MARDONU-22621 format. One record per residue (C-alpha): residue number from 1; residue in one letter; x, y, z. Coordinates in Angstrom, 3 decimals, always signed. Example, Ala and Ser with C-alpha at 12.3 -4.5 7.8 and 13.67 -1.06 7.14 Angstrom:
BEGIN
(atom 1; "A"; (+12.300; -4.500; +7.800))
(atom 2; "S"; (+13.670; -1.060; +7.140))
! end
This chain:
BEGIN
(atom 1; "X"; (+0.000; +0.000; +0.000))
(atom 2; "X"; (+1.471; +3.355; -0.958))
(atom 3; "X"; (+0.811; +6.964; -1.804))
(atom 4; "X"; (+0.630; +8.458; -5.266))
(atom 5; "X"; (+4.002; +8.298; -6.977))
(atom 6; "X"; (+5.552; +6.202; -4.213))
(atom 7; "X"; (+6.861; +3.536; -6.612))
(atom 8; "X"; (+4.093; +0.939; -6.373))
(atom 9; "X"; (+3.999; +0.217; -10.114))
(atom 10; "X"; (+7.775; -0.161; -10.298))
(atom 11; "X"; (+7.702; -2.560; -7.347))
(atom 12; "X"; (+5.026; -4.694; -9.000))
(atom 13; "X"; (+6.807; -4.707; -12.359))
(atom 14; "X"; (+10.129; -5.717; -10.783))
(atom 15; "X"; (+8.425; -8.560; -8.902))
(atom 16; "X"; (+6.858; -9.899; -12.105))
(atom 17; "X"; (+10.098; -9.529; -14.102))
(atom 18; "X"; (+12.052; -11.503; -11.540))
(atom 19; "X"; (+9.451; -14.288; -11.461))
(atom 20; "X"; (+9.339; -14.494; -15.268))
(atom 21; "X"; (+13.111; -14.491; -15.831))
(atom 22; "X"; (+14.510; -16.136; -12.712))
(atom 23; "X"; (+11.631; -17.464; -10.596))
(atom 24; "X"; (+10.345; -20.199; -12.851))
(atom 25; "X"; (+6.907; -18.665; -13.408))
(atom 26; "X"; (+5.553; -19.472; -16.858))
(atom 27; "X"; (+2.061; -17.988; -16.674))
(atom 28; "X"; (+1.334; -14.721; -14.825))
(atom 29; "X"; (-1.935; -12.781; -14.593))
(atom 30; "X"; (-1.885; -8.978; -14.844))
(atom 31; "X"; (-5.102; -7.491; -13.435))
(atom 32; "X"; (-5.864; -3.763; -13.532))
(atom 33; "X"; (-9.006; -1.609; -13.280))
(atom 34; "X"; (-9.406; -1.759; -17.095))
(atom 35; "X"; (-7.577; -3.285; -20.074))
(atom 36; "X"; (-6.290; +0.197; -20.877))
(atom 37; "X"; (-4.782; +0.508; -17.386))
(atom 38; "X"; (-3.031; -2.851; -17.733))
(atom 39; "X"; (-1.473; -1.925; -21.060))
(atom 40; "X"; (-0.746; +1.777; -20.502))
(atom 41; "X"; (+0.486; +1.497; -16.894))
(atom 42; "X"; (+1.511; -2.061; -16.049))
(atom 43; "X"; (+3.009; -2.991; -19.424))
(atom 44; "X"; (+3.868; +0.120; -21.469))
(atom 45; "X"; (+4.048; +2.715; -18.665))
(atom 46; "X"; (+7.232; +4.491; -17.579))
(atom 47; "X"; (+7.542; +2.011; -14.692))
(atom 48; "X"; (+5.898; -0.863; -16.540))
(atom 49; "X"; (+7.250; -4.234; -17.567))
(atom 50; "X"; (+8.627; -3.153; -20.938))
(atom 51; "X"; (+10.349; -0.097; -19.443))
(atom 52; "X"; (+12.400; -1.862; -16.773))
(atom 53; "X"; (+14.423; -4.049; -19.140))
(atom 54; "X"; (+18.114; -4.127; -18.198))
(atom 55; "X"; (+20.901; -3.263; -20.692))
(atom 56; "X"; (+21.542; -6.179; -22.995))
(atom 57; "X"; (+18.216; -7.804; -22.103))
(atom 58; "X"; (+15.602; -8.417; -24.782))
(atom 59; "X"; (+12.251; -6.806; -23.858))
(atom 60; "X"; (+9.066; -8.845; -23.604))
(atom 61; "X"; (+6.796; -8.551; -26.635))
(atom 62; "X"; (+3.149; -7.515; -26.243))
(atom 63; "X"; (+0.663; -9.366; -28.444))
(atom 64; "X"; (-2.275; -6.981; -28.417))
(atom 65; "X"; (-4.693; -9.375; -30.126))
(atom 66; "X"; (-4.210; -11.900; -27.315))
(atom 67; "X"; (-3.698; -9.425; -24.440))
(atom 68; "X"; (-0.451; -11.274; -23.782))
(atom 69; "X"; (+3.110; -10.207; -22.905))
(atom 70; "X"; (+5.781; -12.777; -23.813))
(atom 71; "X"; (+9.416; -12.910; -22.648))
(atom 72; "X"; (+12.169; -14.423; -24.822))
(atom 73; "X"; (+12.363; -17.440; -22.474))
(atom 74; "X"; (+8.707; -18.275; -23.142))
(atom 75; "X"; (+7.220; -16.950; -19.897))
(atom 76; "X"; (+4.000; -15.052; -20.529))
(atom 77; "X"; (+1.800; -12.564; -18.674))
(atom 78; "X"; (-1.881; -12.208; -19.555))
(atom 79; "X"; (-3.899; -8.992; -19.191))
(atom 80; "X"; (-7.293; -8.972; -17.458))
(atom 81; "X"; (-9.742; -6.176; -16.699))
(atom 82; "X"; (-11.357; -5.924; -13.272))
(atom 83; "X"; (-14.518; -4.847; -15.097))
(atom 84; "X"; (-15.057; -8.490; -16.113))
(atom 85; "X"; (-14.685; -10.998; -13.252))
(atom 86; "X"; (-15.827; -13.871; -15.485))
(atom 87; "X"; (-12.863; -13.235; -17.779))
(atom 88; "X"; (-10.807; -15.088; -15.158))
(atom 89; "X"; (-12.816; -18.294; -15.511))
(atom 90; "X"; (-10.779; -21.020; -17.183))
(atom 91; "X"; (-7.117; -19.933; -17.195))
(atom 92; "X"; (-4.538; -20.908; -14.566))
(atom 93; "X"; (-1.404; -19.170; -13.332))
(atom 94; "X"; (+1.742; -19.386; -11.215))
(atom 95; "X"; (+1.387; -15.780; -10.033))
(atom 96; "X"; (-0.649; -12.597; -10.401))
(atom 97; "X"; (+0.069; -8.881; -10.183))
(atom 98; "X"; (-2.998; -6.833; -9.188))
(atom 99; "X"; (-2.621; -3.073; -9.634))
(atom 100; "X"; (-4.800; -0.407; -7.956))
(atom 101; "X"; (-7.101; -3.064; -6.514))
(atom 102; "X"; (-8.822; -0.445; -4.339))
(atom 103; "X"; (-10.171; +1.092; -7.566))
(atom 104; "X"; (-11.522; -2.159; -9.021))
(atom 105; "X"; (-15.201; -1.828; -9.870))
(atom 106; "X"; (-15.933; -5.442; -8.907))
(atom 107; "X"; (-13.187; -5.927; -6.341))
(atom 108; "X"; (-14.389; -8.905; -4.326))
(atom 109; "X"; (-15.733; -10.806; -7.348))
(atom 110; "X"; (-12.515; -10.327; -9.321))
(atom 111; "X"; (-10.355; -11.346; -6.351))
(atom 112; "X"; (-12.405; -14.481; -5.719))
(atom 113; "X"; (-12.182; -15.542; -9.375))
(atom 114; "X"; (-8.443; -14.832; -9.387))
(atom 115; "X"; (-7.834; -17.116; -6.397))
(atom 116; "X"; (-9.335; -20.002; -8.358))
(atom 117; "X"; (-6.726; -19.503; -11.110))
(atom 118; "X"; (-3.626; -19.536; -8.869))
(atom 119; "X"; (-3.068; -23.273; -9.015))
(atom 120; "X"; (+0.247; -23.795; -10.840))
(atom 121; "X"; (+3.670; -24.400; -9.323))
(atom 122; "X"; (+4.634; -25.062; -5.724))
(atom 123; "X"; (+3.922; -21.588; -4.332))
(atom 124; "X"; (+1.423; -19.552; -6.379))
(atom 125; "X"; (+1.182; -15.978; -5.119))
(atom 126; "X"; (-0.434; -12.629; -5.882))
(atom 127; "X"; (+1.065; -9.183; -5.414))
(atom 128; "X"; (-1.292; -6.238; -4.913))
(atom 129; "X"; (-0.034; -2.673; -5.477))
(atom 130; "X"; (-2.556; +0.006; -4.578))
(atom 131; "X"; (-3.283; +3.334; -3.003))
(atom 132; "X"; (-5.527; +2.143; -0.175))
(atom 133; "X"; (-9.185; +2.991; +0.168))
(atom 134; "X"; (-11.511; +1.582; +2.829))
(atom 135; "X"; (-13.291; -0.728; +0.378))
(atom 136; "X"; (-14.315; -4.270; +1.214))
(atom 137; "X"; (-11.495; -6.022; -0.663))
(atom 138; "X"; (-8.693; -3.978; +0.930))
(atom 139; "X"; (-10.176; -4.403; +4.410))
(atom 140; "X"; (-10.344; -8.152; +3.781))
(atom 141; "X"; (-6.701; -8.357; +2.669))
(atom 142; "X"; (-5.401; -6.288; +5.586))
(atom 143; "X"; (-7.073; -8.648; +8.070))
(atom 144; "X"; (-5.833; -11.812; +6.336))
(atom 145; "X"; (-2.899; -13.307; +8.326))
(atom 146; "X"; (-1.470; -14.855; +5.145))
(atom 147; "X"; (-0.989; -11.418; +3.549))
(atom 148; "X"; (+2.355; -9.644; +3.992))
(atom 149; "X"; (+1.933; -5.844; +3.949))
(atom 150; "X"; (+4.475; -3.177; +3.056))
(atom 151; "X"; (+3.836; +0.574; +3.003))
(atom 152; "X"; (+5.408; +3.512; +1.177))
(atom 153; "X"; (+4.687; +7.224; +1.100))
(atom 154; "X"; (+4.881; +9.703; -1.734))
(atom 155; "X"; (+7.653; +11.555; +0.100))
(atom 156; "X"; (+9.764; +8.369; +0.256))
(atom 157; "X"; (+10.126; +8.499; -3.543))
(atom 158; "X"; (+10.822; +12.243; -3.679))
(atom 159; "X"; (+14.038; +11.874; -5.708))
(atom 160; "X"; (+12.004; +10.588; -8.662))
(atom 161; "X"; (+9.163; +13.133; -8.442))
(atom 162; "X"; (+8.779; +16.747; -9.492))
(atom 163; "X"; (+9.609; +19.141; -6.616))
(atom 164; "X"; (+6.725; +21.347; -7.791))
(atom 165; "X"; (+4.325; +18.394; -7.535))
(atom 166; "X"; (+5.520; +17.508; -4.043))
(atom 167; "X"; (+5.310; +21.092; -2.847))
(atom 168; "X"; (+1.798; +21.515; -4.219))
(atom 169; "X"; (+0.263; +18.297; -2.885))
(atom 170; "X"; (+1.896; +18.603; +0.527))
(atom 171; "X"; (+0.796; +22.213; +0.885))
(atom 172; "X"; (-2.738; +21.414; -0.255))
(atom 173; "X"; (-3.377; +18.068; +1.436))
(atom 174; "X"; (-1.087; +17.933; +4.480))
(atom 175; "X"; (-2.961; +17.029; +7.684))
(atom 176; "X"; (-6.084; +15.961; +5.782))
(atom 177; "X"; (-7.784; +12.585; +5.389))
(atom 178; "X"; (-7.193; +12.735; +1.643))
(atom 179; "X"; (-3.491; +13.394; +2.205))
(atom 180; "X"; (-3.137; +10.519; +4.661))
(atom 181; "X"; (-4.745; +8.187; +2.134))
(atom 182; "X"; (-3.341; +9.428; -1.166))
(atom 183; "X"; (+0.127; +10.598; -0.033))
(atom 184; "X"; (+0.941; +8.494; +3.030))
(atom 185; "X"; (-0.771; +5.347; +1.762))
(atom 186; "X"; (-2.721; +5.010; +5.000))
(atom 187; "X"; (-5.875; +2.915; +5.143))
(atom 188; "X"; (-8.420; +5.094; +6.910))
(atom 189; "X"; (-11.062; +3.516; +9.086))
(atom 190; "X"; (-13.876; +5.785; +7.915))
(atom 191; "X"; (-16.526; +5.756; +5.182))
(atom 192; "X"; (-14.872; +6.566; +1.888))
(atom 193; "X"; (-16.913; +9.589; +0.805))
(atom 194; "X"; (-17.408; +11.341; +4.167))
(atom 195; "X"; (-15.845; +14.817; +4.145))
(atom 196; "X"; (-17.197; +16.260; +7.400))
(atom 197; "X"; (-17.760; +14.672; +10.807))
(atom 198; "X"; (-19.308; +16.091; +13.963))
(atom 199; "X"; (-15.903; +16.165; +15.633))
(atom 200; "X"; (-14.427; +18.168; +12.747))
(atom 201; "X"; (-17.288; +20.675; +12.680))
(atom 202; "X"; (-17.135; +21.133; +16.457))
(atom 203; "X"; (-13.410; +21.782; +16.180))
(atom 204; "X"; (-13.897; +24.667; +13.749))
(atom 205; "X"; (-16.929; +26.279; +15.425))
(atom 206; "X"; (-16.319; +29.653; +17.064))
(atom 207; "X"; (-18.525; +32.058; +18.967))
(atom 208; "X"; (-17.450; +35.233; +17.160))
(atom 209; "X"; (-15.429; +36.352; +14.174))
(atom 210; "X"; (-11.735; +36.411; +15.216))
(atom 211; "X"; (-10.940; +39.857; +13.879))
(atom 212; "X"; (-11.863; +41.988; +10.849))
(atom 213; "X"; (-12.822; +40.400; +7.535))
(atom 214; "X"; (-11.303; +41.410; +4.217))
(atom 215; "X"; (-14.311; +40.380; +2.164))
(atom 216; "X"; (-17.740; +38.738; +2.424))
(atom 217; "X"; (-19.570; +36.976; -0.382))
(atom 218; "X"; (-22.944; +35.305; -0.773))
(atom 219; "X"; (-23.090; +32.028; -2.682))
(atom 220; "X"; (-26.389; +30.849; -4.163))
(atom 221; "X"; (-27.404; +27.415; -5.421))
(atom 222; "X"; (-30.741; +28.193; -7.159))
(atom 223; "X"; (-33.505; +25.575; -7.358))
(atom 224; "X"; (-34.670; +24.205; -10.683))
(atom 225; "X"; (-38.348; +24.457; -9.758))
(atom 226; "X"; (-40.769; +25.839; -7.196))
(atom 227; "X"; (-43.001; +24.388; -4.532))
(atom 228; "X"; (-42.393; +22.352; -1.399))
(atom 229; "X"; (-41.177; +19.336; -3.383))
(atom 230; "X"; (-38.572; +21.340; -5.275))
(atom 231; "X"; (-34.945; +21.573; -4.198))
(atom 232; "X"; (-34.078; +24.289; -1.708))
(atom 233; "X"; (-32.332; +27.505; -2.705))
(atom 234; "X"; (-28.949; +27.297; -0.991))
(atom 235; "X"; (-27.873; +30.714; +0.352))
(atom 236; "X"; (-24.655; +30.840; +2.387))
(atom 237; "X"; (-22.544; +33.850; +3.433))
(atom 238; "X"; (-18.808; +33.386; +3.944))
(atom 239; "X"; (-16.176; +35.954; +4.921))
(atom 240; "X"; (-12.441; +36.100; +4.192))
(atom 241; "X"; (-9.891; +36.771; +6.925))
(atom 242; "X"; (-6.318; +37.656; +6.034))
(atom 243; "X"; (-3.421; +37.780; +8.482))
(atom 244; "X"; (+0.202; +38.626; +7.596))
(atom 245; "X"; (+2.401; +35.553; +7.501))
(atom 246; "X"; (-0.503; +33.091; +7.786))
(atom 247; "X"; (-2.756; +31.338; +5.260))
(atom 248; "X"; (-6.089; +32.982; +4.479))
(atom 249; "X"; (-9.075; +31.569; +6.345))
(atom 250; "X"; (-12.805; +31.600; +5.677))
(atom 251; "X"; (-15.611; +32.204; +8.175))
(atom 252; "X"; (-19.125; +30.897; +7.546))
(atom 253; "X"; (-21.381; +33.732; +8.710))
(atom 254; "X"; (-24.932; +32.849; +7.693))
(atom 255; "X"; (-27.095; +30.094; +6.239))
(atom 256; "X"; (-30.172; +31.744; +4.768))
(atom 257; "X"; (-31.269; +28.737; +2.687))
(atom 258; "X"; (-34.998; +28.622; +1.893))
(atom 259; "X"; (-37.322; +26.052; +0.350))
(atom 260; "X"; (-40.583; +26.265; -1.579))
(atom 261; "X"; (-40.377; +29.942; -2.557))
(atom 262; "X"; (-40.915; +31.306; -6.082))
(atom 263; "X"; (-37.895; +32.929; -7.776))
(atom 264; "X"; (-38.620; +36.547; -6.794))
(atom 265; "X"; (-38.957; +35.561; -3.128))
(atom 266; "X"; (-35.771; +33.482; -2.810))
(atom 267; "X"; (-33.969; +36.248; -4.704))
(atom 268; "X"; (-35.225; +38.744; -2.094))
(atom 269; "X"; (-33.763; +36.477; +0.628))
(atom 270; "X"; (-30.428; +36.580; -1.179))
(atom 271; "X"; (-30.524; +40.382; -1.307))
(atom 272; "X"; (-31.411; +40.561; +2.404))
(atom 273; "X"; (-28.567; +38.205; +3.322))
(atom 274; "X"; (-26.109; +40.261; +1.297))
(atom 275; "X"; (-27.226; +43.450; +3.060))
(atom 276; "X"; (-27.224; +41.828; +6.500))
(atom 277; "X"; (-23.692; +40.426; +6.206))
(atom 278; "X"; (-22.114; +43.320; +4.307))
(atom 279; "X"; (-21.334; +41.194; +1.266))
(atom 280; "X"; (-19.399; +42.737; -1.605))
(atom 281; "X"; (-20.673; +40.370; -4.297))
(atom 282; "X"; (-22.857; +37.383; -5.079))
(atom 283; "X"; (-21.851; +34.189; -6.845))
(atom 284; "X"; (-24.431; +31.751; -8.178))
(atom 285; "X"; (-24.424; +28.363; -9.837))
(atom 286; "X"; (-25.964; +28.853; -13.265))
(atom 287; "X"; (-26.450; +25.283; -14.476))
(atom 288; "X"; (-30.172; +25.716; -13.799))
(atom 289; "X"; (-31.269; +28.976; -15.373))
(atom 290; "X"; (-28.127; +30.509; -16.813))
(atom 291; "X"; (-28.331; +34.286; -17.311))
(atom 292; "X"; (-31.895; +34.245; -16.012))
(atom 293; "X"; (-30.469; +33.861; -12.485))
(atom 294; "X"; (-28.773; +37.246; -12.786))
(atom 295; "X"; (-31.980; +38.835; -14.065))
(atom 296; "X"; (-34.030; +37.369; -11.193))
(atom 297; "X"; (-31.598; +38.797; -8.627))
(atom 298; "X"; (-31.488; +42.243; -10.232))
(atom 299; "X"; (-35.275; +42.342; -10.477))
(atom 300; "X"; (-35.417; +41.600; -6.737))
(atom 301; "X"; (-33.394; +44.749; -6.028))
(atom 302; "X"; (-29.880; +43.324; -6.038))
(atom 303; "X"; (-27.219; +46.033; -6.421))
(atom 304; "X"; (-24.238; +43.747; -5.918))
(atom 305; "X"; (-22.079; +42.332; -8.727))
(atom 306; "X"; (-23.313; +38.849; -9.643))
(atom 307; "X"; (-20.909; +36.210; -10.963))
(atom 308; "X"; (-22.296; +33.036; -12.523))
(atom 309; "X"; (-20.465; +29.710; -12.328))
(atom 310; "X"; (-21.205; +26.562; -14.327))
(atom 311; "X"; (-20.467; +23.283; -12.533))
(atom 312; "X"; (-18.474; +20.874; -14.676))
(atom 313; "X"; (-17.252; +18.518; -11.948))
(atom 314; "X"; (-19.434; +16.332; -9.756))
(atom 315; "X"; (-20.668; +17.691; -6.444))
(atom 316; "X"; (-18.278; +15.442; -4.520))
(atom 317; "X"; (-15.286; +16.392; -6.668))
(atom 318; "X"; (-16.011; +20.076; -6.093))
(atom 319; "X"; (-16.422; +19.547; -2.352))
(atom 320; "X"; (-13.241; +17.531; -1.729))
(atom 321; "X"; (-10.804; +20.489; -1.742))
(atom 322; "X"; (-13.136; +22.381; +0.608))
(atom 323; "X"; (-13.256; +19.389; +2.953))
(atom 324; "X"; (-9.454; +19.429; +2.991))
(atom 325; "X"; (-9.482; +23.124; +3.966))
(atom 326; "X"; (-11.706; +22.289; +6.942))
(atom 327; "X"; (-9.257; +19.622; +8.078))
(atom 328; "X"; (-6.388; +22.105; +7.800))
(atom 329; "X"; (-8.243; +24.529; +10.074))
(atom 330; "X"; (-8.784; +27.132; +7.377))
(atom 331; "X"; (-12.601; +27.287; +7.501))
(atom 332; "X"; (-14.547; +28.245; +10.639))
(atom 333; "X"; (-18.234; +28.398; +11.544))
(atom 334; "X"; (-19.230; +31.514; +13.435))
(atom 335; "X"; (-21.962; +30.115; +15.619))
(atom 336; "X"; (-23.987; +26.992; +14.861))
(atom 337; "X"; (-25.800; +26.191; +11.626))
(atom 338; "X"; (-27.707; +22.982; +12.470))
(atom 339; "X"; (-29.354; +22.404; +9.081))
(atom 340; "X"; (-26.180; +23.125; +7.126))
(atom 341; "X"; (-24.081; +20.955; +9.430))
(atom 342; "X"; (-26.486; +18.019; +9.256))
(atom 343; "X"; (-26.329; +18.192; +5.480))
(atom 344; "X"; (-22.534; +18.388; +5.562))
(atom 345; "X"; (-22.279; +15.229; +7.674))
(atom 346; "X"; (-24.769; +13.379; +5.461))
(atom 347; "X"; (-23.094; +14.498; +2.236))
(atom 348; "X"; (-21.612; +11.549; +0.347))
(atom 349; "X"; (-23.433; +8.929; +2.442))
(atom 350; "X"; (-26.653; +6.947; +2.143))
(atom 351; "X"; (-28.167; +9.347; +4.675))
(atom 352; "X"; (-28.152; +12.154; +2.097))
(atom 353; "X"; (-31.696; +12.635; +0.815))
(atom 354; "X"; (-32.345; +15.008; -2.050))
(atom 355; "X"; (-29.966; +17.639; -3.343))
(atom 356; "X"; (-27.264; +19.063; -0.995))
(atom 357; "X"; (-28.173; +22.672; -1.760))
(atom 358; "X"; (-26.679; +24.170; +1.416))
(atom 359; "X"; (-23.420; +22.282; +0.885))
(atom 360; "X"; (-23.293; +23.350; -2.764))
(atom 361; "X"; (-23.583; +27.006; -1.786))
(atom 362; "X"; (-20.969; +26.580; +0.949))
(atom 363; "X"; (-18.553; +24.924; -1.478))
(atom 364; "X"; (-18.960; +27.678; -4.078))
(atom 365; "X"; (-18.304; +30.380; -1.472))
(atom 366; "X"; (-15.232; +28.796; +0.134))
(atom 367; "X"; (-13.826; +27.884; -3.271))
(atom 368; "X"; (-14.184; +31.459; -4.476))
(atom 369; "X"; (-12.479; +32.899; -1.395))
(atom 370; "X"; (-9.672; +30.437; -0.718))
(atom 371; "X"; (-8.953; +28.558; -3.923))
(atom 372; "X"; (-7.598; +31.456; -5.977))
(atom 373; "X"; (-11.020; +32.940; -6.583))
(atom 374; "X"; (-11.359; +30.899; -9.766))
(atom 375; "X"; (-14.377; +28.784; -8.905))
(atom 376; "X"; (-14.006; +25.107; -9.641))
(atom 377; "X"; (-10.910; +23.827; -11.504))
(atom 378; "X"; (-11.250; +24.364; -15.222))
(atom 379; "X"; (-9.292; +24.811; -18.455))
(atom 380; "X"; (-8.780; +28.330; -19.788))
(atom 381; "X"; (-7.970; +28.764; -23.481))
(atom 382; "X"; (-4.947; +31.024; -24.029))
! end
């Protein structure tokens, strides 16, 4: 188990090479999340089996039509996709290399089918190289007394990684759950998609704003329809606090979210929240309504600049960097916001019912204030 860039693929490729050339293995299974992953990472990648050939050594030849890699001595490795567990019915092997098993779509089924194929030689074995996630298969392997576990961190392989990459990921994800999992290779004993817990929210809750704010914005997640069965209109106010020599922090000041109101009424609530909190501007998600959102706000008496954002990433992908900021102690709640906090804790779990409108608004606001004021990550044409 290891972090991103920690050398897991190279370790797996070296293990397979040694078995094929010197360990007597004649048939080896290569299992990755998809066929493309097996070929582009495990076989043809910069740390893959064809890249680690020693000087004077003939490289193995990949027969694409048969998904087979063949060494000059006749040993062969066969590619399998974890998308198709039944593809492992029939063949038999001396060994298997399983890459990124925590990302396998059908993890348990694929693993069970693979065990049935490891029936050649005196000591058939499987090597798993993965960034750990708390999925069923990885939990099962960690508890199995017959499994030997090694761990490696991203930092341990620093000499082979870009200094800019290391600096960025350590600055962004240090002291966060995502960093412990993706950089330290740590298996976390928590639901995979949970970003906020009660303990975390309690830790960042304060009774008053700790000093003057440099800016305040209102973020709006407009509903697609009206009526009590429609999604709520998420309205969250967040302020920016800057201190010399310290990272910027954000303070959640107000949750004015409303449900069941027609457009002119929820727009009036937005205007009132902006006036009440001293906001300098309003940002709104425009996937539902586009430019009409701006018109609705202006017709309700809004005199603040309105910036529209179009969501291109999933809700969870947009929220992950904000969750990391909470863990780093860079977002605070000024007072309690019970409805918002309940939605935050349910977000990403089976307990989440309906659309997370409060969380969406929160994520837009914190992203705008702390993540370079560029909204969600995107590509800009030069």
